[in-house]
C-alpha positions in Angstrom: 136.5 -19.1 -123.4 133.8 -21.8 -123.4 130.2 -20.6 -123.7 127.1 -22.6 -122.8 123.4 -22.5 -123.4 120.2 -24.1 -122.0 117.5 -24.2 -124.7 114.6 -25.5 -122.5 113.5 -23.3 -119.7 109.9 -22.5 -118.4 108.5 -19.5 -116.7 105.3 -18.7 -114.8 103.7 -18.0 -118.1 103.1 -21.8 -118.2 103.9 -24.2 -115.4 107.2 -22.8 -114.1 107.6 -20.8 -110.9 110.2 -18.4 -112.2 109.4 -15.0 -113.8 111.3 -14.0 -116.9 113.5 -11.8 -114.7 114.2 -14.8 -112.4 115.3 -16.9 -115.4 117.6 -14.2 -116.8 119.1 -13.4 -113.4 119.9 -17.1 -112.6 121.2 -17.6 -116.1 123.6 -14.7 -115.7 124.8 -15.9 -112.3 125.4 -19.4 -113.7 127.4 -18.0 -116.6 125.1 -19.0 -119.5 125.5 -17.2 -122.8 122.0 -17.9 -124.0 118.7 -19.3 -122.7 115.7 -20.7 -124.6 112.3 -19.7 -123.2 110.1 -22.6 -124.1 106.8 -22.4 -122.2 103.9 -24.8 -122.9 101.5 -23.4 -125.5 102.5 -19.9 -124.6 105.0 -17.2 -125.8 104.0 -14.4 -123.5 107.3 -14.4 -121.6 109.5 -14.1 -124.7 109.4 -10.4 -125.3 110.1 -9.5 -121.7 112.9 -12.0 -121.5 114.5 -10.6 -124.6 114.4 -7.1 -123.2 115.9 -8.3 -119.9 118.5 -10.4 -121.7 119.8 -7.3 -123.5 120.4 -5.6 -120.2 122.1 -8.7 -118.7 124.1 -9.7 -121.7 122.1 -13.0 -122.2 120.8 -14.1 -125.5 117.2 -15.2 -125.4 116.1 -17.8 -127.9 112.3 -17.5 -128.7 110.8 -20.9 -128.4 107.6 -22.8 -127.5 106.8 -26.3 -126.3 103.7 -27.9 -128.0 101.9 -31.0 -126.8 101.1 -33.3 -129.8 100.3 -36.8 -130.7 102.3 -39.4 -132.7 100.8 -42.8 -133.4 98.5 -42.5 -130.3 101.3 -41.4 -128.0 101.8 -38.0 -126.5 105.0 -36.2 -127.5 106.3 -32.7 -127.0 107.8 -30.7 -129.8 110.0 -27.6 -129.2 109.8 -24.8 -131.7 113.1 -22.8 -131.8 113.8 -19.4 -133.2 110.1 -18.8 -134.0 108.6 -15.5 -134.7 106.7 -15.3 -131.4 104.4 -12.6 -132.9 103.3 -14.7 -135.8 99.5 -14.4 -136.0 98.7 -18.0 -136.8 100.9 -19.2 -134.0 99.3 -16.8 -131.4 95.8 -17.7 -132.5 96.5 -21.4 -132.2 98.1 -21.0 -128.8 95.2 -19.0 -127.6 92.8 -21.8 -128.6 95.0 -24.4 -126.9 95.1 -22.4 -123.7 91.3 -22.2 -123.8 91.1 -26.0 -124.2 93.6 -26.4 -121.3 91.3 -24.4 -119.1 88.3 -26.6 -120.0 90.4 -29.7 -119.2 91.2 -28.2 -115.8 87.5 -27.6 -115.1 86.9 -31.3 -115.9 89.7 -32.4 -113.5 88.5 -30.2 -110.7 85.0 -31.5 -111.2 86.3 -35.1 -110.9 88.2 -34.2 -107.7 85.2 -32.7 -106.1 83.1 -35.8 -106.9 85.9 -37.7 -105.1 85.3 -35.5 -102.0 88.5 -33.4 -102.5 88.2 -29.8 -101.3 89.3 -27.9 -104.4 87.8 -25.1 -106.6 88.8 -23.9 -110.0 89.4 -20.4 -108.5 92.1 -21.9 -106.3 93.9 -23.3 -109.3 93.6 -20.0 -111.2 95.2 -18.2 -108.3 98.2 -20.5 -108.4 98.4 -20.3 -112.2 98.1 -16.5 -112.2 96.6 -14.6 -115.1 99.6 -14.6 -117.4 99.4 -17.7 -119.5 98.8 -21.5 -119.8 97.2 -23.5 -117.0 98.4 -27.1 -116.3 98.4 -30.0 -113.9 101.3 -28.7 -111.9 99.2 -25.7 -111.0 96.4 -28.0 -109.8 98.9 -30.1 -107.8 100.2 -26.9 -106.1 96.6 -25.8 -105.3 95.9 -29.2 -103.8 99.0 -28.9 -101.6 98.2 -25.3 -100.6 94.7 -26.5 -99.5 96.1 -29.4 -97.4 94.6 -32.0 -99.7 98.0 -33.7 -100.3 101.2 -33.7 -98.4 103.4 -32.8 -101.4 103.0 -32.0 -105.1 104.0 -35.4 -106.2 101.3 -37.0 -104.1 98.7 -35.1 -106.2 99.9 -36.8 -109.3 100.3 -40.2 -107.7 96.8 -40.3 -106.1 94.7 -38.1 -108.3 95.9 -36.4 -111.5 98.6 -38.6 -113.0 97.7 -40.5 -116.2 95.4 -43.3 -115.3 94.4 -41.8 -111.9 90.8 -41.1 -111.0 90.8 -37.3 -111.7 93.0 -37.4 -114.9 91.7 -35.9 -118.1 93.4 -35.8 -121.5 94.9 -32.5 -122.6 94.3 -30.9 -126.0 96.8 -32.1 -128.5 97.7 -31.2 -132.0 98.7 -33.9 -134.4 102.5 -34.0 -134.8 102.2 -32.8 -138.4 100.0 -29.9 -137.3 102.5 -28.9 -134.6 105.5 -29.1 -137.0 103.6 -27.1 -139.6 102.7 -24.4 -137.0 106.4 -24.1 -135.9 107.7 -24.0 -139.5 105.0 -21.5 -140.5 106.3 -19.2 -137.7 109.8 -19.4 -139.1 111.1 -21.8 -136.6 112.5 -25.3 -136.5 110.8 -28.4 -134.8 112.8 -30.5 -132.3 111.6 -33.6 -130.4 111.7 -32.8 -126.7 113.1 -35.2 -124.0 112.9 -38.4 -126.2 113.6 -40.7 -123.3 110.3 -39.7 -121.7 108.0 -40.3 -124.7 109.2 -43.8 -125.8 108.7 -43.3 -129.5 112.2 -44.1 -130.8 110.8 -46.3 -133.5 108.7 -43.5 -134.8 111.4 -40.8 -135.1 112.0 -41.5 -138.8 108.2 -40.9 -139.4 108.5 -37.5 -137.6 111.6 -36.7 -139.8 109.5 -37.5 -142.9 106.9 -34.8 -141.8 109.4 -32.2 -141.0 111.1 -32.8 -137.7 114.6 -31.2 -137.8 116.2 -31.9 -134.4 116.2 -34.0 -131.2 116.9 -32.9 -127.6 119.7 -35.3 -127.0 121.2 -33.5 -124.0 118.5 -33.5 -121.2 118.5 -33.3 -117.5 117.0 -36.8 -117.1 119.1 -38.5 -119.7 122.0 -40.7 -118.6 125.3 -40.3 -120.5 124.5 -43.5 -122.4 121.1 -42.2 -123.4 122.6 -38.9 -124.5 125.1 -40.8 -126.7 122.4 -42.9 -128.1 120.3 -39.9 -129.2 123.3 -38.1 -130.6 123.8 -41.2 -132.7 120.2 -41.2 -133.8 120.6 -37.5 -134.8 123.7 -38.3 -136.8 122.0 -41.2 -138.5 118.9 -39.2 -139.5 120.7 -35.9 -140.2 119.0 -34.2 -137.2 120.1 -31.2 -135.3 121.2 -31.8 -131.7 119.9 -29.6 -128.9 119.8 -29.7 -125.2 118.2 -28.2 -122.1 117.4 -28.7 -118.5 113.5 -28.4 -118.7 113.8 -26.1 -115.7 110.5 -25.2 -114.0 111.9 -23.2 -111.2 112.8 -24.5 -107.7 111.2 -27.9 -107.0 112.0 -29.8 -103.9 114.7 -27.2 -103.1 116.4 -28.0 -106.4 116.8 -25.9 -109.5 117.5 -27.7 -112.8 118.9 -24.6 -114.5 122.6 -25.3 -114.6 122.2 -29.1 -114.8 122.6 -29.1 -118.6 125.3 -26.9 -120.2 125.1 -27.3 -124.0 128.1 -25.9 -125.8 127.3 -22.8 -127.7 128.3 -24.3 -131.1 125.0 -26.3 -131.1 123.1 -23.0 -131.0 125.2 -21.7 -133.8 124.4 -24.8 -135.9 120.7 -24.4 -135.1 120.6 -20.7 -136.0 122.5 -21.4 -139.3 119.9 -24.1 -140.2 117.0 -21.8 -139.5 118.6 -18.9 -141.5 119.3 -21.3 -144.3 115.6 -22.3 -144.4 114.5 -18.7 -144.5 116.6 -17.9 -147.5 115.4 -20.9 -149.6 
């Protein structure tokens, strides 16, 4: 019997719309053996998801997605099989979430100066009180208040990079993010490489501790997937994959769009366990 995993799923603890229970329920319905909960700068969903996974027969892989910088470009690093209760990890994530909130206040202030009817309280209501606040929450708040006709319009007109209300987010250096993941007992993987355009810098990331690459991704073509699998083989990197599901967006759910064979998770776990015994 073939078993599959999706190692890149978000919840409403960051910018997803699904609760941990929603994620586990959908994963069970779709026949997944394991799911990686990888929220932005947040691990609050992991414990609940693990508990729910036990009752549904779904393995939950503790993970996190960290925004970082490499040669002036923003990249995202996934930390897999971390100790989500690690003190240094939690303290750093708490700081990053605080900086995210300050960024949101700056963006709301810029929007108000543009004459847009938006308040930070409206964004907080959308984000909830559970975790990390982000631009998707702001976009949804703008839509809820009738300031844009759809969520994408908020990015296109106001809050996308280079737009009048954009503000940079807090970012760790790539080396800092990798060190944080490794210190929490995990393994660092480059997320959605197609989207970050840093192929020429991947060897540099390997030199500072990168161990894997998300070759299988919902927005990768088959040719792109094959190319990143080849990069992984060339640089002795682990291959991972995930949908980057954020819930239901435009009546579509990405969970189920990537079904990574379970053997990749076995290899990932074996590498992590090997590191811990060194």
